N, C-alpha and C positions, 0 to 999 in steps of 0.2 A: 649364227650359222650364215654362208654365204650363198649367192645364187649367181646362174650364170643369166645376166639378163638378156643377150641375145635369145635366148630358147623359151625365155616368160611370154604369154602369150596374152597375159591379161588378168582375166576372172574379176571380180566384182570388187570394191574397194569397201568398208568403214573406215568414217570421218565423226572424230566427237570434236565438236567445239566447246571449248573453255573459255568462258568470257571474262576471265579474271586475269587481272595486272596487279603490281603492288603498286605502280603508277602509269600514269600514259603519257606515252613518248610524242613529242610533239609534231612529228611526221607521220604518224602511225595513221593509215586508213582501216585496220580491220575494226572491226566490232568488238569493244571491251572496256570492263568499268572496273572498279576499285574491288580486291578482292575485303571480304569480310564474312565472320565464321555464319552468320546468321544465313547470308547470300548464298556460300558453299551448302549449307547442307541441304537449304530450299532449291539448288539448279541439282545438286546429286538427287534427291526425291523425283524432281521433275524430268531427269532425263530416263529414271526408274519408267514413269507413265508414259514418257513419248515412245520408249521400245516396247511396251503393250501396247499402245497404240500403231504404231506400225509393222506389228507381229499379225496384225489382222489384215493386212495388204497381200493378197494374192500373189501378186509377183515375188513376195519373198519366201514363198514355200517352198523348204525343201533347196532355197539357197544355199552356198557356202560362198564365204569371203576370203580370199587370198591376201588381204593384207589388212590393217587396222591404223590409223593414223591418228595421235590426239594429238590437236592442235590449237592456237589459241591465238589472242592472249596468252598466259603464261600458265600450263598445265602445271608445271613443277611446283608452282604457289597454292596448290593443294595440298603439299607434303604428302608423305608418305600412307598416311592411312587413308587420306580422301582419295588420293589417286588407288589407291587398293580398293577401294569402294567401288569404282569406277568402272576399273577394269576387269571386275570378278561380277557385276552387272550385266558389261558385255559379253561375258567369255562363257554367263549361265546363259543366255540369251539366244546365240546366234552360236551356228557352225562356222567353224575356219579349216583351212586345210591346215595339211601337216605342216605345212612348210613355211605357215605362215610371217609376213615379214609386219613387225609390229615397230610404230614410230612414235616415240616422243618429243614434243618440243621441249625444251628448258630456258631458261633466263639463267647467265653465270650467277647471280645474286642468291637464286632461289636451289641450289644443287648442294646437297647436304649428303652424309653416309647412307641416310636411309633412305633418300631417292635416288641416291646410285645403286644401291642393292636389290631394291625394289625393280628397279630399269632391266638392269643384268639377269635378272629371273626370267623375264618376257620372251615368249617364243620368236626368235629370228630379230631382235632390241637393234634398233638403231634410235639413237638422241641427237637431235639436229638441237644445236648450242648457239645462241641469239649472242654470239660476241659484237658484230657488226664493225668494231675497229680495235685496232689495239693503239690507236691515239687517243689520249686523253683528252684533247681539245675537241676531236671529232664527237667524242661519246660525250661530252658536255654540250656541245650543242644541239646532237640528237634528241639529248634529254633522257639517257641513260645512266640510269642509277649504281651500273657495277663500273669496277676499272678493269684493266688489263691485266693485271692481277689476280684480279676476282674469276678473269676469263681464266689462265694459265690453272691457278686452283683449280676449279670446277671441271677443266677437263681431266688433269689429275686424278682426282676423283671418284670420275667416272672410269678412266680407264683401270685403276687399284681396284673397283667391283668387279669389272670384269665385262664391260660393256664394250664388244668388240669393235662397232661401228657407230662413229660420231661423225656429222657434217658441221662445220661450221658454217655462220650463216654472216654474211659482210654486206656490206654497203658502201658504194664508192660514189664518189660527185658531192659530198658534203658543204656546204658554203664555205669555204675557207681551207678547206682541204688540197692539197696539193701533190702533183705527181710522186714527187719523194713519199709524201706521207703515206701516202698511198699504198706504194710498193713497200714503206716499212712495214705498213700494215701487214702484208701478205705475207711478208720474211716471217715475221713472229707469228703469224698462224701456220705455215706450213714448218716452221721449228717443231712445233706440237706432232706431225705427221699424223693430221688427222685422214680417215677412210674417204673423205667426200668435202667437197668446198661449193659453197653454193655465192654466188656473187650476183647484188642487184645494186643498179643505180637508182639514186635517189629521183622518186619523182612527188611531186607536191600534189597532194589529194584533197581535193576539194574539199572544204568545212575542217579543215584540220588546222591546229595552231602556226604550221609552217605556213599553209595558203593562207589565212591572214596578215600573216607578217611581210607574204612577197607582196601580198596586193595593197596593202598599205606603205611599203616601198619602204619597210624596215630590214629588209635582208633579201638581197638578190637572187633572182630565179637562178635554178641552175645552169651551167654553164655548160653545154651539150657539144661544144667543139673538145673542150677539156674530158667530159666525161666519157668519148668516141674513144681520146688519148688512152686515160685510164683503162678503159675495157678492153682493146688492145693492146698493153702493155701488163693487165693482170690474166689476161689469157695465158698471152705466151710463160710468164714466170710461173703460171700453177702447170700448165701441162709441163713444163720444163721440169718442174717437182714429179712430174710421175703420176700426175690425176689429169686422166685423159676426159675430154672437154664430148658429152654425150648430147649434150642441151645447151640452148644459148649461154643459159644462166650456171649449169652444174656440172662439177666436172666429179670425179673419183675412179676408184680402181674399178673393174669389171664388177667385183664380187659386192660392191658398198653402191650401186645405181641405185636411186629408188625407186622400187617394183610400185610404190600407191602413185606415184608421179606420173610413171611411166603409164599406168590406167587412164590418169586424164589426158596425155597426151595421145596414147589411143582412142581417146573419146567413147572409153570403156563406161560401163553403168557403173555407178556408187551411191549409196547411201548414207547423209549428214544427219548426223544428231547434236541437237542442241542449240541456242537461239544464233540466228544470221547461220546457220550450216545448210549447204546446197545441198541436192539428190538431182541424179538422172538415174530413173529409169525406165523402161519400155519408150523410147522416145519422150517422155516426160520432164521438166526440170523444174524443179520447186528450189523455195528459200524461205527458211522460219523466218518467225521475228525475230529484228536485231534488238531483240528487246527482252532483259531476263525478267523480270517481274510479266508483261505481259506473255513471254513465254511459257513462264511457271503458270499464271493464270490458266493459259489456253488448256494446257495437258492435263492439271490436275482437275478440270470438267470435262475430260473426257473428248477435248475436241483437237482440231488439227491444229497445229502452231505454224502453217504455212502461213507467211505472209502477201506470197503471190504463187502460182500454177500458172505454167504452159504448155503446150503442146508444140515439141519442136518441124518446124517447116523445112521441107527442102533447101529453101535458099539460107534457113540459119546453118543447116547442117552443113552446108558445104563450106561456110564459111569458118564455122566451128574445127572443119575437118583443116580446112587449109593452114588456120591459125595455131592449130596445135600439133599437128604435124610436123609442119615446117621451123618450128623453134628443135626439133631433135635433129641430130645427125644425121640419123637414117634417112630423114624427111618424109616425103609422102608418096603411099605406096599407089600407084593408078588403077591399079585393079580393085581397091577398096574403097576409094573416090568415087565406083564407078556401081560398088553395090550399095553404097550409102546414099549415092546422088542420083544414078540413073547415068547412062551412056552421056546425055548431053553434056555437059559439061567438060569433060575429059579432053577431048580435041580442043577446045576454047583454051584449056589451063595450057597446054602442051604446047600451041600455039603464040599466047602470050608468053609464056617462059624461054621462049628461043632467045629475042631481044635481050632478056636478063643473062643469058647466058652467052650472048656475045660479048656483053660487057663484066663475065667474069664476077657476077651475083648470083647465077643461080649452077648446079651442074644436073646431069641428067646421067645415070646408070641404069642401063636396063630398063626398068619398070618402075624406078624410083626415078622423084624430082625433088633435089635439097637446096638452100640455099648456102654458097659458098661463103669460106670463112669473112672473104671481105665484104660481105653483105648483112653480119649477122646484125652488126647495132642499128641497122636502118631495115630492120626482118617486118617491121610494120609494115613501112613504105613500100616493101617489095610483095609483100601477103595483099597488101590492099590492091596491088596494080595488077594482081590475077584475076581478081572479082570480074564476076559478069558486067557490072554497073562500071568497072574502071574503062575510060580512056584511052586507048592505045599512049598517050603521051601523059601518064598520072604519075609515073613515077617520078618522068623529070618535074613537073610542075608542084605536087605533093612537100609539104616541108617533110621531111626526113626524119619526123622524131625518132628518138630512141626508144628502144623497147620498152625500158623501164618495167618491166613486167614484175608484177610482186608474185610470190608463192602462190599458187593456184592449189588452195585446203581443201577447196569442197565445200 
């Protein structure tokens, strides 16, 4: 099933975090643990218990969900039986729109015919495949346990089963990677004719083995100049192949753009289930315990598994609105900004954006402000310069760090 993303007005998203992987990659900052059968069984029971707990929340009564995203971790390590049980629990407990979009993340080594057939059965299904690279050396540096041929085989298995929309995740800027090897990875990815590609520059996340290597001088930090060149070259190559960039890191055909992520970028509402999952409902945000055992104990005892909760202030809403909307090609709707944050910030932001426009970093079209392609790689610095506390010279003095934004999974 395809959708017109320009006509999609949001709705509520449902996210389920599957916290299991076969092995933990050295760069990964997402919460995950090694998979084993006992943990999977306890997790599936705990998700059922959390669903029962969340459904007591009056904010969910009568609510229909527009999207379902099964992320991780690696949901495909549940295998078909575990994943089928999870999907059944969700579908039996919540109401979904008739044209619901269902996304399931998978790693190449855990895609088999049973998983592919189950994925193809889901309404509006997309599979997001964690290829990361088609360069063997880069995959080894990242600590991935698959090789390029496994990715090609997994892609073919998914297509053969009838999965119509497939995204390929790719990472660039890995130590030892060159512009040529990055171009080669993109060529290999595009040869498969995916419906969607997401590209993310490597960021060194606190607490990861990569961070320890960099801090200990055993691995060089990412070369941001090279990363910027890789991003520009990658964007040009992907768009030349017919996939349109609709967000800084995401490219796809019109019918294959992620509706679930569009909910995030529009600062829409979503419910997250599972350890480390985030939720945002009625101006309140919370995050579940990032610990499988602690999460399972809490829900088994009928307790709230949230580690923290917060009501979003007007200042935080402003920052979030700018950060999310300005990542997209369509940019910031100034009327929506005023609805969320009141009339105060609008004039100030328009004024601050004027100098960025003269530098070719921002564009204004009617009621919308957007970052120009020239500014995509330094989007974080541009957004920071628009915030009320930023001085007029902040963009020039701030270290223009690359966006390096990981997937916003909820």
